[in-house]
C-alpha positions as CSV (number, residue, x, y, z in Angstrom):
1,M,0.0,-0.1,0.0
2,L,1.2,3.8,-0.7
3,Y,2.6,5.4,2.2
4,R,-0.1,8.2,1.5
5,N,-2.6,6.0,2.0
6,L,-1.6,4.2,5.1
7,L,-1.5,8.1,6.7
8,R,-5.0,8.7,5.1
9,D,-6.3,5.5,6.9
10,A,-4.4,7.3,10.2
11,I,-6.1,10.3,9.8
12,V,-9.6,8.9,9.1
13,A,-8.8,6.7,12.4
14,A,-7.5,10.4,14.5
15,I,-10.7,12.1,13.5
16,Q,-13.0,8.6,13.9
17,Q,-11.8,8.6,17.7
18,A,-12.1,12.6,18.2
19,N,-15.4,12.0,18.6
20,T,-15.9,15.5,16.5
21,L,-19.5,16.7,14.8
22,A,-19.3,14.4,12.6
23,G,-18.9,11.8,14.6
24,L,-18.8,8.3,12.9
25,S,-19.6,10.2,9.3
26,V,-16.0,10.2,8.6
27,W,-15.6,8.2,4.8
28,N,-11.8,7.4,3.1
29,N,-12.5,8.6,-0.9
30,R,-16.0,8.4,-0.7
31,D,-17.4,9.6,-4.4
32,A,-21.1,9.2,-3.4
33,P,-23.0,12.6,-3.0
34,L,-23.6,13.4,1.1
35,M,-27.2,14.2,1.7
36,L,-28.7,16.3,4.3
37,P,-29.7,13.8,6.8
38,Q,-25.7,12.5,6.2
39,L,-24.2,16.1,7.9
40,P,-21.9,17.3,9.3
41,A,-19.4,13.9,7.4
42,V,-15.8,14.6,6.6
43,I,-14.0,13.2,3.3
44,V,-10.9,12.1,3.7
45,S,-8.4,11.3,0.6
46,A,-4.7,11.0,-0.3
47,P,-4.7,12.2,-4.1
48,S,-1.1,13.1,-4.7
49,E,2.6,13.1,-3.5
50,H,5.8,15.1,-4.6
51,K,9.2,12.9,-4.3
52,E,12.7,15.2,-4.1
53,S,15.5,13.0,-4.3
54,M,18.1,12.8,-1.3
55,G,20.7,12.4,-3.4
56,R,22.3,10.5,-6.3
57,N,22.7,6.6,-6.9
58,V,20.4,5.6,-4.3
59,P,16.2,5.8,-4.5
60,M,16.0,7.4,-1.5
61,F,13.8,10.5,-1.6
62,N,12.0,13.6,0.8
63,T,8.2,13.1,0.3
64,I,5.3,15.4,0.6
65,A,2.3,13.8,0.5
66,Q,-1.3,16.1,0.2
67,I,-3.7,14.7,1.8
68,H,-7.7,16.2,0.9
69,I,-10.2,16.8,3.6
70,N,-13.5,18.4,2.5
71,A,-15.9,18.6,6.3
72,R,-19.5,19.6,5.2
73,V,-22.2,21.1,7.6
74,Q,-25.5,21.8,7.5
75,A,-28.1,24.6,9.3
76,A,-31.3,26.3,9.4
77,D,-29.4,29.8,9.2
78,L,-26.1,30.9,8.3
79,G,-24.6,32.0,11.5
80,T,-25.2,28.5,12.9
81,A,-23.5,26.9,9.5
82,V,-20.6,29.2,9.9
83,A,-20.1,28.6,14.0
84,D,-20.4,24.8,13.4
85,L,-18.0,24.7,10.4
86,D,-15.5,26.7,12.6
87,V,-16.2,23.9,15.4
88,L,-15.7,21.0,13.0
89,V,-12.2,22.3,11.6
90,E,-10.8,23.1,15.1
91,Q,-12.0,19.8,15.9
92,I,-10.5,18.0,12.8
93,E,-7.2,19.7,12.9
94,E,-6.6,19.4,16.6
95,A,-7.6,15.0,15.7
96,I,-4.7,15.1,13.7
97,F,-2.2,17.4,15.4
98,A,-1.9,16.2,18.6
99,S,-2.0,12.0,17.2
100,P,0.6,10.2,17.9
101,D,-0.3,8.1,15.6
102,I,0.2,10.5,12.7
103,T,3.4,12.4,14.1
104,R,5.4,9.4,15.1
105,Q,5.2,8.3,10.9
106,I,6.1,11.8,9.3
107,Q,8.9,13.9,9.9
108,Q,6.6,17.6,10.0
109,F,3.2,18.8,8.9
110,A,4.9,20.5,6.0
111,S,1.6,23.3,5.5
112,V,-1.7,23.8,5.9
113,D,-4.8,25.3,3.7
114,T,-7.9,25.9,4.3
115,E,-10.5,27.4,2.3
116,V,-14.2,27.4,3.6
117,D,-17.6,28.3,1.5
118,F,-21.0,29.0,2.7
119,S,-24.4,28.3,0.0
120,A,-28.5,28.2,0.9
121,E,-29.3,26.8,-2.4
122,Q,-31.4,24.3,-0.7
123,R,-33.7,24.9,2.6
124,Y,-30.5,24.7,4.8
125,H,-27.2,26.5,4.7
126,I,-24.3,24.5,3.7
127,G,-20.7,25.2,5.5
128,E,-18.2,22.9,3.4
129,A,-14.4,23.3,4.6
130,Q,-11.5,22.4,1.9
131,I,-8.7,21.2,4.2
132,V,-5.1,20.2,2.5
133,I,-2.1,19.0,4.7
134,A,0.6,18.6,3.2
135,L,2.7,15.9,5.5
136,E,6.4,15.5,5.1
137,F,8.2,12.0,5.2
138,P,11.8,10.0,4.3
139,Q,11.2,7.2,1.3
140,L,14.3,4.9,1.0
141,Y,13.7,2.2,-1.6
142,N,16.1,-1.2,-1.6
143,P,17.2,-1.8,-4.7
144,N,16.4,-5.5,-6.1
145,V,19.3,-7.6,-5.8
146,T,19.0,-10.5,-8.3
147,T,22.8,-11.9,-8.4
148,Q,24.3,-13.1,-5.5
149,L,27.3,-11.3,-4.2
150,T,30.1,-13.8,-4.8
151,D,33.4,-12.2,-4.7
152,I,35.0,-8.6,-3.5
153,G,37.9,-6.8,-5.5
154,I,39.3,-3.4,-4.6
155,H,42.2,-1.5,-7.1
156,T,43.1,1.7,-6.0
157,Q,46.5,3.3,-6.8
158,V,48.8,5.5,-4.9
159,T,51.5,7.8,-5.1
160,A,53.9,8.6,-2.3
161,P,55.0,11.6,-1.3
162,G,58.1,12.2,-3.1
163,A,57.7,9.0,-5.3
164,S,57.8,9.6,-9.5
165,S,55.1,6.3,-10.0
166,P,52.2,5.7,-8.3
167,I,51.9,1.8,-6.2
168,A,49.0,0.3,-7.4
169,L,47.1,-2.3,-5.0
170,D,44.8,-5.3,-6.5
171,M,42.7,-7.1,-3.8
172,D,40.5,-9.8,-5.0
173,S,38.8,-12.1,-2.6
174,P,36.0,-14.1,-2.7
175,L,33.5,-14.3,-0.1
176,P,33.3,-17.5,2.6
177,T,29.6,-19.5,1.7
178,A,27.1,-20.2,4.4
């Protein structure tokens, strides 16, 4: 499983365990529409990540995964919708940032961006927050070794101070078999 998906699952669990306004209405990658009786609700996804190399020759990366959290509330008036959404966003942030299960799996919370929007297209006011959390963590890929190592060879040339020609050192040694 991709590491960003493991982090997404840990975030879903943390929000569910935090007793937020959404209760257990926290979904992982839900694509079905939410109906008013299902609100408040939270949907968590991990749609992208970016890897930066940590050096040459070794497949090692500093990775930043983008976790998207969509929080929705409904209320009879705009003031209540604003207040409820503010409480839910604060509860979500507290659940994630205070979770030892999440913080021990990452290097840092690289950034957090939150946007909120409200509409009254129906009889109720709907509040929606889109929270994007960037989680930074290292990733190392071990090379696939398909050939067994049977011997080691060391070859070098050194020039002693004041000498006119280098001295060659060649050493080949078979490895003991188990």
